VMD Tcl script that draws the C-alpha trace (Angstrom):
set ca {
  {56.48 -7.29 -197.62}
  {53.05 -8.67 -198.62}
  {51.87 -11.84 -197.92}
  {51.30 -14.03 -200.88}
  {47.63 -15.19 -201.42}
  {47.10 -18.94 -202.27}
  {43.52 -19.41 -203.69}
  {41.68 -22.50 -202.09}
  {39.59 -22.53 -205.30}
  {40.55 -21.04 -208.77}
  {39.61 -21.10 -212.26}
  {42.66 -21.39 -215.07}
  {41.58 -19.94 -218.40}
  {42.66 -20.78 -221.79}
  {41.90 -19.36 -225.17}
  {42.90 -20.44 -228.57}
  {41.47 -20.87 -232.16}
  {40.22 -24.25 -233.34}
  {41.04 -24.95 -237.05}
  {38.42 -27.45 -237.38}
  {35.23 -25.18 -236.62}
  {37.15 -21.89 -237.46}
  {36.25 -20.35 -234.31}
  {37.96 -18.64 -231.01}
  {37.36 -21.09 -228.12}
  {37.51 -20.37 -223.98}
  {38.15 -22.91 -221.62}
  {38.45 -23.13 -217.96}
  {39.82 -25.54 -215.37}
  {38.63 -25.85 -211.90}
  {41.67 -26.19 -209.30}
  {41.77 -26.66 -205.76}
  {44.76 -25.97 -203.41}
  {46.24 -29.36 -202.29}
  {47.18 -28.02 -198.82}
  {43.65 -26.64 -198.30}
  {42.15 -29.93 -199.16}
  {44.66 -32.02 -197.04}
  {43.76 -29.23 -194.12}
  {40.07 -30.30 -194.14}
  {38.44 -28.05 -196.52}
  {36.19 -30.99 -197.66}
  {34.90 -31.54 -194.09}
  {34.37 -27.92 -193.31}
  {32.64 -27.26 -196.41}
  {30.93 -30.57 -196.87}
  {31.22 -33.07 -199.81}
  {27.79 -32.64 -201.19}
  {28.13 -28.60 -201.06}
  {31.64 -28.93 -202.53}
  {30.42 -30.56 -205.31}
  {27.75 -28.19 -205.95}
  {30.20 -25.29 -205.65}
  {32.52 -26.92 -208.38}
  {29.46 -26.96 -210.81}
  {28.64 -23.36 -209.94}
  {32.44 -22.71 -210.49}
  {32.39 -24.30 -213.86}
  {29.49 -22.15 -215.01}
  {31.31 -18.95 -214.30}
  {32.51 -16.67 -217.04}
  {36.05 -14.71 -216.93}
  {34.39 -12.28 -214.56}
  {33.59 -14.93 -211.95}
  {30.08 -14.58 -212.46}
  {27.75 -17.51 -213.20}
  {24.08 -17.85 -214.00}
  {23.03 -21.46 -214.15}
  {19.52 -22.50 -213.48}
  {18.60 -24.67 -210.61}
  {17.34 -27.48 -212.86}
  {20.48 -27.50 -214.62}
  {22.66 -27.71 -211.30}
  {20.24 -30.62 -210.37}
  {20.98 -32.51 -213.67}
  {24.61 -32.07 -213.40}
  {25.04 -33.12 -209.78}
  {22.50 -35.77 -209.94}
  {20.69 -34.21 -207.20}
  {16.87 -33.05 -207.09}
  {16.02 -29.56 -207.34}
  {14.83 -29.13 -203.70}
  {18.19 -30.56 -202.72}
  {20.08 -28.11 -204.72}
  {18.30 -25.17 -203.52}
  {18.92 -26.46 -199.99}
  {22.63 -26.90 -200.52}
  {22.82 -23.42 -202.24}
  {21.43 -21.69 -199.18}
  {24.01 -23.54 -196.86}
  {26.83 -22.49 -199.28}
  {25.90 -18.92 -199.22}
  {26.51 -19.16 -195.32}
  {29.74 -21.14 -195.34}
  {32.74 -19.09 -194.23}
  {36.68 -20.06 -194.36}
  {38.82 -17.50 -192.65}
  {35.72 -15.32 -192.16}
  {35.44 -15.11 -196.27}
  {32.16 -16.43 -197.53}
  {32.77 -19.09 -200.57}
  {29.73 -18.08 -202.36}
  {27.81 -14.85 -202.90}
  {24.52 -14.33 -204.80}
  {22.94 -11.34 -206.27}
  {19.37 -11.07 -207.21}
  {18.87 -9.16 -210.49}
  {16.00 -8.23 -212.97}
  {12.54 -6.54 -212.37}
  {9.17 -7.74 -210.77}
  {8.74 -11.33 -211.43}
  {11.79 -11.64 -213.64}
  {14.45 -11.65 -210.65}
  {16.93 -14.41 -211.21}
  {20.09 -15.30 -209.22}
  {23.86 -14.58 -210.32}
  {26.40 -16.37 -208.32}
  {29.75 -15.00 -207.76}
  {32.95 -16.66 -206.48}
  {35.62 -13.64 -205.67}
  {36.15 -12.94 -209.35}
  {37.05 -16.76 -209.96}
  {38.95 -17.49 -206.94}
  {38.38 -17.78 -203.09}
  {41.61 -17.08 -201.15}
  {42.92 -18.80 -197.97}
  {44.39 -15.62 -196.63}
  {43.09 -13.42 -193.90}
  {44.37 -10.57 -195.69}
  {41.77 -11.30 -198.43}
  {38.67 -9.03 -199.03}
  {35.59 -10.26 -197.13}
  {32.85 -10.59 -199.63}
  {29.61 -8.52 -198.81}
  {26.53 -10.12 -197.73}
  {23.64 -10.54 -200.14}
  {21.62 -7.66 -198.26}
  {24.36 -5.65 -198.90}
  {24.61 -6.19 -202.71}
  {20.99 -6.19 -203.73}
  {19.53 -2.82 -201.93}
  {17.30 -1.30 -204.64}
  {19.53 2.02 -204.47}
  {22.61 0.21 -205.52}
  {20.90 -1.67 -208.38}
  {23.03 -1.74 -211.57}
  {21.62 -1.57 -215.23}
  {21.87 -5.01 -217.05}
  {24.88 -5.40 -219.39}
  {25.50 -7.56 -222.49}
  {26.35 -10.54 -220.36}
  {23.36 -10.09 -218.36}
  {20.79 -10.13 -221.18}
  {22.98 -13.42 -222.62}
  {22.47 -15.26 -219.44}
  {18.52 -14.39 -219.28}
  {18.36 -15.81 -222.91}
  {20.21 -19.12 -221.82}
  {17.84 -19.39 -218.69}
  {14.66 -19.01 -220.83}
  {16.12 -21.13 -223.58}
  {16.77 -23.99 -221.35}
  {13.33 -23.95 -219.83}
  {11.70 -23.76 -223.12}
  {13.68 -26.41 -224.89}
  {15.18 -28.38 -222.21}
  {18.60 -27.94 -223.40}
  {21.49 -25.42 -222.77}
  {22.57 -22.80 -225.11}
  {26.35 -22.46 -225.42}
  {27.31 -18.74 -225.52}
  {29.87 -17.50 -228.05}
  {31.37 -14.70 -225.95}
  {33.50 -13.22 -228.85}
  {30.36 -12.85 -231.09}
  {27.21 -12.93 -229.00}
  {28.19 -10.44 -226.35}
  {29.24 -7.76 -228.75}
  {26.00 -8.24 -231.02}
  {23.82 -7.59 -227.85}
  {26.11 -4.77 -227.03}
  {26.05 -2.99 -230.49}
  {22.59 -4.11 -231.72}
  {20.14 -4.72 -229.02}
  {20.89 -2.48 -226.22}
  {20.93 0.63 -228.14}
  {17.61 -0.12 -229.46}
  {15.53 -1.18 -226.35}
  {15.33 -0.11 -222.86}
  {15.81 -2.75 -219.97}
  {12.31 -3.76 -219.55}
  {11.52 -3.82 -223.45}
  {14.62 -6.07 -224.11}
  {13.65 -8.68 -221.42}
  {9.99 -8.69 -223.01}
  {11.77 -8.93 -226.42}
  {14.03 -11.68 -225.32}
  {10.85 -13.85 -223.66}
  {8.72 -13.29 -226.57}
  {11.33 -14.55 -229.11}
  {12.05 -17.85 -226.88}
  {8.44 -18.48 -226.40}
  {7.17 -17.89 -230.03}
  {10.30 -18.59 -232.40}
  {9.42 -22.42 -233.08}
  {5.88 -21.84 -233.57}
  {5.97 -18.43 -235.42}
  {9.31 -18.16 -237.27}
  {11.25 -21.28 -236.96}
  {11.91 -23.81 -239.84}
  {13.96 -27.06 -240.42}
  {17.09 -25.45 -241.25}
  {16.90 -23.30 -238.27}
  {14.46 -24.96 -235.53}
  {15.78 -22.94 -232.54}
  {16.68 -19.39 -232.13}
  {20.29 -18.11 -231.53}
  {21.59 -14.81 -230.07}
  {22.75 -13.47 -233.51}
  {19.15 -14.38 -234.87}
  {17.68 -12.29 -232.04}
  {20.02 -9.44 -232.83}
  {19.48 -9.39 -236.49}
  {15.67 -10.12 -237.07}
  {13.95 -12.05 -234.56}
  {14.21 -9.11 -231.92}
  {12.04 -6.95 -234.38}
  {9.63 -9.62 -235.02}
  {9.12 -10.06 -231.23}
  {8.74 -6.43 -230.61}
  {6.17 -6.36 -233.21}
  {4.21 -9.06 -231.38}
  {4.50 -7.09 -228.23}
  {2.95 -3.88 -229.68}
  {0.19 -5.95 -231.26}
  {-0.53 -7.44 -227.78}
  {-0.30 -4.00 -226.05}
  {-2.62 -2.57 -228.90}
  {-5.04 -5.46 -228.33}
  {-5.00 -4.99 -224.74}
  {-5.67 -1.38 -224.83}
  {-8.84 -2.05 -227.28}
  {-9.95 -4.63 -225.00}
  {-10.06 -2.29 -222.10}
  {-11.67 0.61 -223.91}
  {-14.30 -2.18 -225.06}
  {-14.85 -3.12 -221.43}
  {-14.91 0.49 -220.30}
  {-17.52 1.43 -222.66}
  {-19.50 -1.69 -222.05}
  {-19.64 -0.77 -218.32}
  {-20.48 2.65 -218.90}
  {-23.19 1.55 -221.19}
  {-24.52 -0.96 -218.84}
  {-24.51 1.82 -215.98}
  {-26.77 3.96 -218.37}
  {-29.09 1.04 -219.23}
  {-29.45 0.56 -215.30}
  {-30.02 4.18 -214.76}
  {-32.70 4.38 -217.80}
  {-34.61 1.28 -216.26}
  {-34.76 2.98 -212.77}
  {-35.97 5.94 -214.33}
  {-38.72 4.36 -216.40}
  {-39.72 2.24 -213.33}
  {-40.00 5.40 -211.32}
  {-42.08 7.07 -214.04}
  {-44.59 3.93 -214.14}
  {-44.74 3.75 -210.46}
  {-46.11 7.46 -210.29}
  {-48.63 7.00 -212.97}
}
mol new
graphics top color blue
foreach p $ca { graphics top sphere $p radius 0.5 }
foreach p [lrange $ca 0 end-1] q [lrange $ca 1 end] { graphics top cylinder $p $q radius 0.2 }
display resetview
């Protein structure tokens, strides 16, 4: 008979329809096993680290994936960004019954790498039969890198949105993820789409925003802002190419002028 696994930490999800806002909502509750708490889980994990873990779990989606910025974690917990970074690194090393509570995966290209956090698909089991989470070194090997999906792009949009505007963006999972999947991913490769999101966030207020729509949204990105941003990217690339060509010509001209000057000097000296 298989032993029943009771999670130390779990998230209970509920779904419903809000008549007032005419929208579907997804809500989750963070739950702790009372026996685990009484058995010293808080002492073992540490109160500050456990508080941060709760916030990380509250940021998870239904796949157990969280993508909060450290600034957001600092604001919610009342800690400094340096303290949050220190606590995260400590949490990554905490194990209960041989299982890590938290796993971090770095995704993205070049300087755009960012952290995704996982907690065993939404729960951490207190059973020794539970699957042991792989270490970070095992999950971020280049050959195992997976292409970004709709949620990854949505989380990236949220990260840049918060950095640029100082406030969070609430993802409508039923609408936003579908629009990214159906409209943006087929239109751009991964590197280009990341640039499109970056330019859209940076230039929206100054170039395309108005009083009615002062900040960008993912539906805007998927319907028209992405095309505007892509046009900006193409223009910047064309300008960069022209500038490089002008510099090349200038260097070649400068070298020709220097050679001609040397030739004239040599002819003069021979006379």
